[in-house]
Legacy VTK file of the C-alpha trace (Angstrom):
# vtk DataFile Version 3.0
C-alpha trace
ASCII
DATASET POLYDATA
POINTS 375 float
-179.091 3.561 -33.784
-177.858 3.910 -30.592
-179.757 5.341 -26.737
-178.890 9.559 -27.398
-180.125 9.342 -31.020
-183.571 7.009 -30.053
-183.974 9.294 -27.715
-183.788 12.261 -30.441
-185.702 10.534 -32.356
-188.456 9.451 -29.788
-188.796 13.427 -29.235
-189.224 14.453 -32.849
-191.917 11.612 -33.189
-193.891 13.212 -30.543
-193.390 16.552 -31.497
-194.624 15.314 -35.692
-197.924 13.168 -33.634
-198.597 16.607 -31.750
-198.060 18.628 -34.384
-200.768 16.389 -36.152
-203.122 16.716 -33.894
-203.032 20.535 -33.781
-203.448 20.569 -37.788
-205.543 18.178 -38.741
-208.139 20.489 -39.529
-206.671 21.684 -42.150
-206.033 18.150 -43.638
-207.845 16.612 -46.083
-211.051 14.479 -44.606
-211.151 11.487 -47.614
-207.960 11.273 -49.726
-207.807 12.383 -53.329
-205.725 9.248 -54.072
-207.016 6.238 -55.814
-206.377 2.455 -54.763
-203.050 1.480 -56.503
-201.688 4.719 -56.300
-198.518 4.042 -53.428
-197.077 0.631 -54.962
-195.718 3.192 -57.974
-194.128 5.694 -55.376
-192.072 3.045 -53.113
-189.159 0.565 -53.993
-190.182 -2.957 -55.610
-188.166 -4.687 -52.901
-186.014 -3.788 -49.702
-183.534 -1.553 -49.243
-180.309 -3.065 -48.734
-179.233 -0.624 -46.991
-181.063 1.744 -44.341
-182.970 5.149 -45.067
-182.221 8.057 -42.968
-184.624 9.450 -40.612
-185.126 12.257 -42.005
-185.835 10.697 -45.243
-188.006 8.126 -44.139
-190.613 10.671 -42.101
-190.178 12.610 -45.658
-191.498 9.879 -46.922
-194.592 9.409 -44.807
-195.676 12.817 -45.274
-195.267 12.746 -48.980
-196.417 9.362 -49.971
-198.276 7.604 -47.106
-200.371 10.393 -45.161
-201.899 11.684 -48.632
-203.884 8.214 -48.873
-203.699 7.803 -44.801
-207.758 7.593 -44.532
-207.834 5.175 -47.026
-206.064 3.058 -48.442
-202.073 3.595 -47.881
-202.412 1.681 -44.920
-203.807 -1.984 -46.667
-201.364 -1.045 -49.575
-198.661 -0.649 -47.559
-199.286 -3.850 -46.017
-199.811 -5.491 -49.444
-195.944 -3.986 -50.963
-193.737 -4.519 -47.924
-195.585 -8.344 -47.618
-193.978 -8.387 -51.087
-191.069 -7.184 -50.113
-190.886 -9.865 -46.989
-192.028 -12.798 -49.402
-189.169 -11.680 -51.922
-187.169 -11.945 -48.947
-187.888 -15.171 -48.675
-187.708 -16.577 -51.693
-190.767 -17.230 -51.916
-192.624 -18.606 -55.584
-193.949 -15.589 -57.298
-197.410 -17.294 -57.116
-197.558 -15.763 -53.051
-196.271 -12.149 -54.301
-199.622 -9.201 -55.121
-197.095 -7.562 -57.771
-197.843 -7.850 -61.317
-201.543 -8.311 -61.154
-200.854 -11.233 -59.198
-203.426 -13.677 -57.474
-201.228 -14.058 -54.443
-200.402 -12.445 -51.544
-199.780 -11.371 -48.002
-201.384 -10.009 -44.902
-200.418 -9.515 -41.588
-202.124 -11.731 -38.981
-202.014 -11.538 -34.726
-200.488 -14.708 -34.523
-199.540 -17.955 -35.724
-202.655 -19.468 -34.594
-205.078 -17.413 -36.315
-203.454 -17.924 -39.840
-203.788 -21.467 -39.395
-207.175 -20.398 -38.760
-207.758 -18.694 -40.783
-206.224 -21.369 -43.825
-208.772 -23.409 -41.873
-211.917 -21.418 -42.388
-210.846 -21.051 -45.926
-210.170 -24.382 -47.263
-213.304 -25.685 -45.474
-215.337 -22.637 -46.947
-213.527 -23.894 -50.739
-214.376 -27.515 -50.415
-218.012 -27.117 -48.947
-218.656 -24.646 -52.416
-217.171 -27.264 -54.369
-218.750 -30.228 -53.585
-222.014 -28.343 -53.386
-221.555 -27.472 -56.902
-220.767 -30.977 -58.214
-224.072 -32.065 -56.154
-225.741 -29.399 -54.778
-228.339 -31.413 -53.452
-225.314 -31.961 -50.265
-226.189 -29.804 -47.356
-223.071 -27.986 -45.720
-224.196 -30.120 -42.391
-223.972 -33.372 -44.259
-220.454 -32.154 -45.801
-219.103 -30.854 -42.012
-219.244 -33.613 -40.809
-216.990 -36.023 -42.869
-214.814 -33.515 -43.372
-211.104 -33.926 -41.526
-207.833 -32.691 -41.412
-204.248 -33.208 -40.195
-201.041 -32.701 -39.112
-198.197 -33.837 -37.202
-198.388 -35.609 -33.643
-195.649 -32.674 -33.674
-197.385 -30.171 -34.065
-198.604 -26.711 -32.076
-201.261 -26.939 -30.081
-203.134 -24.117 -32.157
-203.502 -26.639 -34.641
-205.954 -28.813 -32.643
-207.896 -25.526 -31.475
-208.630 -24.551 -35.023
-209.468 -27.847 -35.803
-212.223 -27.370 -32.994
-212.740 -23.785 -33.428
-213.898 -24.776 -37.364
-215.674 -27.371 -35.940
-213.763 -30.428 -38.016
-212.006 -33.163 -37.289
-208.529 -33.517 -36.892
-205.781 -36.101 -37.376
-202.213 -36.749 -35.571
-200.319 -38.156 -38.372
-197.515 -40.177 -36.460
-193.951 -38.979 -37.151
-190.544 -40.768 -37.821
-187.347 -40.888 -35.986
-186.591 -37.298 -36.778
-189.838 -36.303 -35.416
-191.153 -35.326 -38.988
-194.234 -36.172 -41.047
-192.947 -38.170 -43.863
-195.309 -39.441 -47.605
-195.882 -43.066 -46.175
-197.572 -42.294 -43.058
-199.438 -39.306 -44.564
-201.078 -40.922 -47.820
-201.958 -44.097 -45.141
-203.935 -41.825 -42.937
-205.595 -40.798 -46.252
-206.484 -43.772 -47.666
-208.136 -44.861 -44.598
-210.054 -42.115 -44.062
-211.538 -42.219 -47.696
-212.358 -45.466 -47.379
-214.677 -44.267 -44.116
-215.850 -42.024 -46.699
-214.295 -39.265 -44.709
-213.490 -36.052 -46.792
-209.461 -35.017 -46.011
-209.500 -31.482 -47.300
-206.558 -29.918 -45.503
-202.849 -30.349 -43.784
-200.608 -28.143 -42.342
-197.392 -28.431 -42.414
-194.908 -27.588 -39.539
-191.115 -26.035 -40.919
-189.719 -25.596 -36.860
-191.554 -27.506 -34.536
-192.185 -25.953 -31.216
-190.835 -28.473 -29.338
-187.793 -29.453 -30.641
-187.935 -27.483 -34.989
-187.795 -30.394 -36.928
-189.312 -30.310 -39.668
-192.168 -31.738 -41.912
-190.896 -32.663 -45.231
-192.433 -30.401 -47.671
-191.415 -32.378 -50.960
-192.675 -35.515 -50.312
-196.224 -34.481 -48.508
-196.611 -31.523 -50.109
-197.417 -33.464 -53.915
-199.910 -35.677 -52.394
-201.527 -33.104 -51.283
-202.170 -31.045 -54.764
-202.784 -34.896 -55.625
-205.657 -35.403 -53.243
-206.912 -31.322 -53.919
-206.348 -30.895 -50.257
-205.027 -27.137 -48.803
-201.313 -27.111 -47.991
-200.834 -24.467 -45.165
-196.998 -24.564 -43.786
-196.744 -23.422 -40.640
-192.848 -21.747 -39.961
-194.296 -19.707 -36.920
-190.649 -20.448 -34.983
-188.157 -20.951 -37.849
-189.644 -19.233 -40.838
-187.310 -16.139 -40.007
-184.069 -18.127 -40.905
-185.286 -18.864 -44.333
-183.935 -15.070 -45.437
-180.704 -17.262 -44.907
-179.206 -18.265 -47.889
-177.871 -20.939 -46.398
-181.166 -21.802 -44.313
-183.249 -21.274 -47.644
-183.441 -24.860 -48.659
-185.168 -25.941 -45.430
-188.406 -24.039 -47.180
-187.780 -26.072 -50.504
-191.651 -28.061 -51.097
-193.255 -24.164 -50.461
-193.883 -24.441 -53.619
-197.209 -26.739 -52.779
-198.768 -24.858 -50.308
-201.606 -22.866 -50.717
-200.427 -21.042 -47.969
-197.360 -20.355 -45.817
-196.915 -18.254 -42.173
-193.995 -17.172 -39.878
-193.793 -14.914 -37.509
-191.637 -12.135 -37.829
-192.074 -10.950 -34.404
-189.709 -14.187 -33.249
-186.017 -13.409 -34.855
-186.925 -10.291 -36.714
-187.123 -7.855 -33.810
-190.735 -6.979 -34.527
-192.994 -5.907 -31.929
-196.099 -8.621 -30.871
-199.017 -9.428 -33.115
-196.540 -9.511 -36.462
-197.673 -12.787 -38.199
-197.012 -13.134 -41.441
-199.467 -14.907 -43.365
-199.142 -15.310 -47.576
-201.835 -16.846 -49.937
-201.550 -18.049 -53.644
-204.983 -16.750 -54.116
-205.954 -14.697 -51.854
-209.970 -14.288 -53.469
-209.843 -17.918 -51.149
-209.264 -15.275 -47.811
-211.497 -12.375 -48.974
-214.649 -15.101 -50.245
-214.779 -17.595 -47.226
-214.657 -13.933 -44.975
-217.040 -12.075 -47.652
-219.945 -9.928 -45.963
-221.379 -7.013 -47.418
-222.678 -4.354 -44.552
-223.222 -1.397 -46.368
-221.230 0.308 -43.629
-218.138 -1.715 -45.341
-219.001 -0.983 -49.096
-216.882 1.566 -51.193
-216.680 2.825 -54.691
-213.513 0.339 -55.169
-215.674 -2.585 -54.208
-215.015 -4.566 -57.191
-212.512 -3.221 -59.328
-209.877 -6.008 -57.922
-207.412 -2.531 -57.298
-207.782 -3.550 -53.633
-208.037 -6.087 -51.376
-210.517 -6.223 -48.742
-209.679 -8.550 -46.402
-213.348 -8.455 -44.210
-237.929 4.994 -52.756
-235.594 7.308 -50.859
-233.243 5.118 -50.898
-231.997 6.396 -54.131
-231.821 10.042 -52.837
-230.404 9.297 -49.903
-227.452 7.080 -52.221
-226.644 10.384 -54.722
-226.623 12.815 -51.524
-224.274 10.279 -49.824
-222.616 10.205 -53.225
-222.314 14.065 -53.274
-221.026 14.205 -49.242
-218.015 12.122 -49.851
-216.758 13.647 -52.744
-217.080 17.283 -51.579
-214.184 15.634 -48.867
-215.141 17.882 -46.110
-216.166 15.506 -44.140
-217.014 11.831 -44.536
-219.861 9.260 -43.913
-220.749 5.712 -44.113
-224.175 4.070 -44.437
-226.239 1.650 -43.112
-229.498 -0.107 -44.160
-232.265 0.401 -41.476
-234.709 -2.793 -42.647
-235.240 -1.426 -46.227
-233.736 2.115 -45.555
-230.776 3.261 -46.861
-229.861 5.598 -44.048
-226.599 7.830 -43.835
-224.469 7.115 -40.719
-223.496 10.533 -38.808
-220.635 8.535 -35.997
-218.956 11.417 -34.332
-215.747 9.030 -32.860
-213.110 11.591 -32.240
-212.895 13.088 -28.340
-211.500 16.820 -30.108
-215.004 16.684 -32.274
-216.486 20.046 -30.672
-220.137 21.694 -31.140
-219.053 24.307 -33.745
-217.500 20.886 -35.988
-220.643 19.154 -35.776
-222.730 22.656 -36.882
-220.488 23.082 -39.755
-221.227 19.542 -40.415
-225.277 19.764 -40.269
-225.060 23.266 -42.331
-223.026 21.448 -44.972
-224.985 18.573 -45.355
-228.367 20.500 -45.084
-227.051 22.846 -48.275
-225.873 19.198 -50.674
-229.006 18.416 -49.222
-230.628 20.519 -51.186
-229.078 19.990 -53.829
-229.898 17.011 -54.722
-233.828 17.575 -53.736
-233.390 20.477 -56.337
-231.705 17.851 -59.340
-234.525 15.644 -58.454
-237.402 17.829 -58.860
-235.588 19.439 -62.243
LINES 2 377
309 0 1 2 3 4 5 6 7 8 9 10 11 12 13 14 15 16 17 18 19 20 21 22 23 24 25 26 27 28 29 30 31 32 33 34 35 36 37 38 39 40 41 42 43 44 45 46 47 48 49 50 51 52 53 54 55 56 57 58 59 60 61 62 63 64 65 66 67 68 69 70 71 72 73 74 75 76 77 78 79 80 81 82 83 84 85 86 87 88 89 90 91 92 93 94 95 96 97 98 99 100 101 102 103 104 105 106 107 108 109 110 111 112 113 114 115 116 117 118 119 120 121 122 123 124 125 126 127 128 129 130 131 132 133 134 135 136 137 138 139 140 141 142 143 144 145 146 147 148 149 150 151 152 153 154 155 156 157 158 159 160 161 162 163 164 165 166 167 168 169 170 171 172 173 174 175 176 177 178 179 180 181 182 183 184 185 186 187 188 189 190 191 192 193 194 195 196 197 198 199 200 201 202 203 204 205 206 207 208 209 210 211 212 213 214 215 216 217 218 219 220 221 222 223 224 225 226 227 228 229 230 231 232 233 234 235 236 237 238 239 240 241 242 243 244 245 246 247 248 249 250 251 252 253 254 255 256 257 258 259 260 261 262 263 264 265 266 267 268 269 270 271 272 273 274 275 276 277 278 279 280 281 282 283 284 285 286 287 288 289 290 291 292 293 294 295 296 297 298 299 300 301 302 303 304 305 306 307 308
66 309 310 311 312 313 314 315 316 317 318 319 320 321 322 323 324 325 326 327 328 329 330 331 332 333 334 335 336 337 338 339 340 341 342 343 344 345 346 347 348 349 350 351 352 353 354 355 356 357 358 359 360 361 362 363 364 365 366 367 368 369 370 371 372 373 374
């Protein structure tokens, strides 16, 4: 796209957004689509040749906008992460397609991805040890947990250990500034003998200082044998693995539990696009699962989507009717033991007439619910 076309397309996008805002009242508040609707409508892999701008905009209007409120954005991210994973030739275990257990999610930075992986690994090992020995407290386990990385790893790895409240030990690198199996094994044996619990390891592919590579084919099997979560940080060099001549540098990723690289470094993507994959996405969702009422939805436990966070009965029935009518959309909360419907006005374009119309709609449906209760 040259400067002239960029200028023209930019103006067209401004018109598209302005038209959307002008016509927003004519659009449905809540989508008719069901979770999983998007994947069959778009290709299973990234196209080899670019689409025209007109085709892209048509797809946005026909495929994305019908589910724009939810779940289109999440599903589009999931599918696009599968596209990117296939470009890297990641093992299928990291993909979400065909009801796989893995999947990708966009983080803001590789630092975030490392922290997320460490916290997920921490939660997983705590649950495992407490299942085997229920008398163990979280505090007793936490003080013994130890994570590892090369002495060439990015400073964000050390920072993740500090935030996660666990010990982090640096493994001495070899003459090529790479972590090797012998040094890792020595540290593991020493720490286990001291009563510590190894649980997490970061291997770097393309260090910040000199683009050195830890030896995944050596350290990966050790992590699997010792039941240590292996996170692969390829923030710097990962984009290169798309090229067939560099893909061999990713060999050994099959031993990893999570993998991350930054498209915003080499792939002309704006900052805050750090791609992260896990083999078992429930390890992530389980570690960060909170279920406040305002985040609950009708497909909460359906398995079709990935959620990467007295009078109650009558109110619940009313909420179901309101959201099923799709004229307005409310989310609930709990105030102590009361199930409460929240009427939250967040848009700057809302006018008094909209509020009055919504209130009349709520009153009408509430009357129907109360009438049904009496009958």
